[in-house]
Each structure stands twice: as C-alpha cells, then as structure tokens.
C-alpha positions as CSV (number, residue, x, y, z in Angstrom):
1,X,-29.2,1.1,-0.9
2,X,-25.5,0.4,-0.9
3,X,-23.5,3.5,-1.5
4,X,-20.2,1.9,-2.0
5,X,-18.6,0.8,-5.2
6,X,-15.5,-1.4,-5.5
7,X,-12.8,-1.7,-8.1
8,X,-9.6,-3.8,-8.2
9,X,-6.2,-2.5,-8.9
10,X,-3.5,-5.0,-9.9
11,X,0.2,-4.1,-10.4
12,X,3.2,-6.3,-11.1
13,X,6.8,-5.4,-10.3
14,X,10.1,-7.2,-10.7
15,X,13.1,-6.9,-8.3
16,X,16.7,-8.0,-8.6
17,X,16.6,-9.5,-5.1
18,X,15.1,-12.6,-3.6
19,X,11.4,-12.5,-2.4
20,X,12.5,-12.6,1.2
21,X,14.0,-9.1,0.9
22,X,10.9,-7.6,-0.7
23,X,8.7,-9.4,1.9
24,X,10.8,-7.9,4.7
25,X,10.4,-4.4,3.3
26,X,6.6,-4.7,3.7
27,X,6.8,-5.8,7.4
28,X,10.0,-4.3,8.9
29,X,9.2,-0.9,10.4
30,X,12.7,0.4,9.8
31,X,12.2,-0.3,6.1
32,X,8.5,0.6,6.0
33,X,9.3,4.2,7.1
34,X,11.5,4.7,4.1
35,X,8.9,4.0,1.4
36,X,5.4,2.8,2.7
37,X,3.1,5.9,2.6
38,X,5.9,7.9,4.0
39,X,9.6,8.8,3.7
40,X,12.2,8.8,6.4
41,X,12.4,12.6,6.5
42,X,8.6,13.1,7.0
43,X,7.8,9.9,9.0
44,X,6.5,10.3,12.5
45,X,5.3,6.8,13.3
46,X,6.1,3.4,11.7
47,X,4.9,0.6,13.9
48,X,3.4,-2.8,13.5
49,X,2.6,-6.1,15.2
50,X,3.7,-8.6,12.6
51,X,1.2,-11.3,13.1
52,X,-2.2,-12.3,11.8
53,X,-4.7,-10.1,13.7
54,X,-1.9,-7.6,14.4
55,X,-2.2,-4.0,13.4
56,X,0.1,-1.6,11.6
57,X,0.3,2.2,11.6
58,X,2.1,4.9,9.6
59,X,2.0,8.6,10.3
60,X,3.5,10.9,7.7
61,X,3.8,14.7,8.2
62,X,3.5,16.7,5.0
63,X,2.5,20.3,4.3
64,X,1.9,21.0,8.0
65,X,-0.5,18.0,8.3
66,X,-0.3,14.5,9.7
67,X,-1.6,11.7,7.5
68,X,-2.3,8.5,9.2
69,X,-2.7,5.1,7.6
70,X,-3.7,2.0,9.6
71,X,-4.7,-1.5,9.0
72,X,-4.6,-5.1,10.2
73,X,-2.8,-8.2,9.0
74,X,-5.1,-10.9,7.7
75,X,-2.5,-13.3,6.3
76,X,1.2,-13.5,6.6
77,X,2.9,-16.4,4.8
78,X,6.7,-15.7,4.5
79,X,8.0,-15.0,1.9
80,X,5.1,-15.6,-0.5
81,X,2.1,-13.6,0.7
82,X,0.8,-10.8,2.9
83,X,-2.8,-9.8,3.1
84,X,-3.8,-6.7,5.1
85,X,-6.4,-4.0,5.4
86,X,-5.6,-0.4,4.7
87,X,-7.5,2.8,5.6
88,X,-6.9,6.5,6.2
89,X,-9.4,7.4,8.9
90,X,-9.3,11.2,8.2
91,X,-10.6,10.6,4.7
92,X,-12.8,7.5,5.0
93,X,-13.9,4.8,7.4
94,X,-13.8,2.3,4.5
95,X,-10.9,-0.2,4.6
96,X,-9.4,-1.5,1.4
97,X,-7.8,-5.0,1.3
98,X,-4.3,-5.3,-0.1
99,X,-2.7,-8.6,-1.2
100,X,1.0,-8.8,-1.9
101,X,2.2,-12.0,-3.6
102,X,5.9,-12.7,-4.2
103,X,7.5,-15.4,-6.3
104,X,11.1,-16.2,-7.1
105,X,12.0,-15.3,-10.7
106,X,15.5,-16.5,-11.7
107,X,17.9,-14.4,-9.5
108,X,15.2,-12.0,-8.5
109,X,11.5,-11.9,-7.7
110,X,8.1,-10.8,-9.0
111,X,5.6,-9.0,-6.9
112,X,1.9,-9.1,-7.7
113,X,0.1,-6.3,-5.8
114,X,-3.7,-6.3,-5.7
115,X,-5.8,-3.7,-3.9
116,X,-9.6,-4.0,-3.5
117,X,-10.6,-0.3,-3.5
118,X,-13.8,0.9,-2.0
119,X,-15.3,4.2,-3.2
120,X,-18.1,6.0,-1.4
121,X,-20.9,7.2,-3.7
122,X,-22.9,10.3,-3.2
123,X,-26.7,10.0,-3.0
124,X,-27.4,11.9,-6.2
125,X,-24.7,10.3,-8.4
126,X,-25.6,8.7,-11.7
127,X,-23.9,5.5,-12.9
128,X,-21.6,7.7,-15.0
129,X,-20.6,9.7,-11.9
130,X,-19.9,6.5,-10.0
131,X,-17.8,5.1,-12.9
132,X,-15.8,8.3,-13.1
133,X,-15.2,8.4,-9.4
134,X,-14.1,4.8,-9.4
135,X,-11.7,5.4,-12.3
136,X,-10.3,8.5,-10.7
137,X,-9.8,6.7,-7.4
138,X,-8.1,3.7,-9.1
139,X,-5.9,5.9,-11.3
140,X,-4.9,8.1,-8.3
141,X,-4.2,5.0,-6.2
142,X,-2.1,3.5,-9.0
143,X,-0.1,6.7,-9.3
144,X,0.6,6.7,-5.6
145,X,1.7,3.1,-5.5
146,X,3.8,3.6,-8.6
147,X,5.9,6.2,-6.8
148,X,6.1,4.0,-3.7
149,X,7.1,0.9,-5.7
150,X,10.0,2.9,-7.3
151,X,11.1,3.7,-3.7
152,X,10.6,0.1,-2.7
153,X,12.7,-1.2,-5.6
154,X,15.5,1.3,-4.8
155,X,15.4,0.3,-1.1
156,X,15.6,-3.5,-1.6
157,X,18.1,-3.3,-4.4
158,X,20.5,-0.5,-3.1
159,X,19.5,-0.1,0.6
160,X,18.4,3.5,0.3
161,X,15.7,5.7,-1.2
162,X,16.3,9.0,-2.9
163,X,13.8,11.7,-2.0
164,X,10.6,11.8,-4.1
165,X,8.8,15.0,-3.3
C-alpha cells in the first residue's frame, strides 16, 4: 500500500522587472540567502551548483535550531524555467518537485510557481484524514511561499528585503 498522497500548489506573481532578474534571484546564492527559505540575518549556508544535476542547500537558524533545505536542479533554461527538487531531511525524506516558469509581461514579468507536494499518510488514516492532511500541507506551504514571494518581489524590485519575522 502506498502511504503517500500528492497535491499540486500553483501560484502566480507579477514583478516590475524583467524575467532575467527574477530568474537570477532563484539561482544566485547572494540573492537566495535574502529570501529563499531564509533571511540574511538567520542564514548559515546558501550554496548551489547551478547546473542540471547540481545540488543546492540552504541552512537557516531560527529559534535555536538549524533548518536545512536541499535539492537538485532537474532543468535550467534561462530565463524561462527552473525545475528542482526540494526537501527538508529533518522532517521528511520525501522530495517535492518545484517548477518556476517566467515570461515577459510588458515592462515586467510573470512567474508561475508549481510545487508537487508529497504528504506521508499514517497507517490508520481514513480518506477524510488524508484529505485534511493534504489540505493543511498545501495551505501551510502556500502561506510560506506567500511570505517568501513578498520578499522576492521586494528584493528584485528594490534590491533589499525588509525583515519578516
């Protein structure tokens, strides 16, 4: 029996800068540490090998704990598309797949973000329990990205991110 459910989260955001700038924010470690699962003040590690098959890693220190996010790049097509895996080993060995697609929109750009989220199911869960867990995971994930995307927008449009605690 397969004890994993999946759900897809899709979010769209517009930026007042060209796709190249947003694309760079996803792959440039100097920019990543300001918004991607971390903030400059709490970031311990922001490193990546920007090629297909290359890996990335972010370590954020919050509330006395280190949180580590890792993954691998599956596709890099500048400045239109990045596909990569994402996982936080301390919480789960399951890796989600994230696709970021960018297109030019007048003077700016539009980003379509899609995350295939995997949710581990407990043995005794009913279908209703599974649906609830999947919804909660998707909602929580969306909330997290929502905050990060506010930081991303600020970063690419103004060059800095104000603290979001």
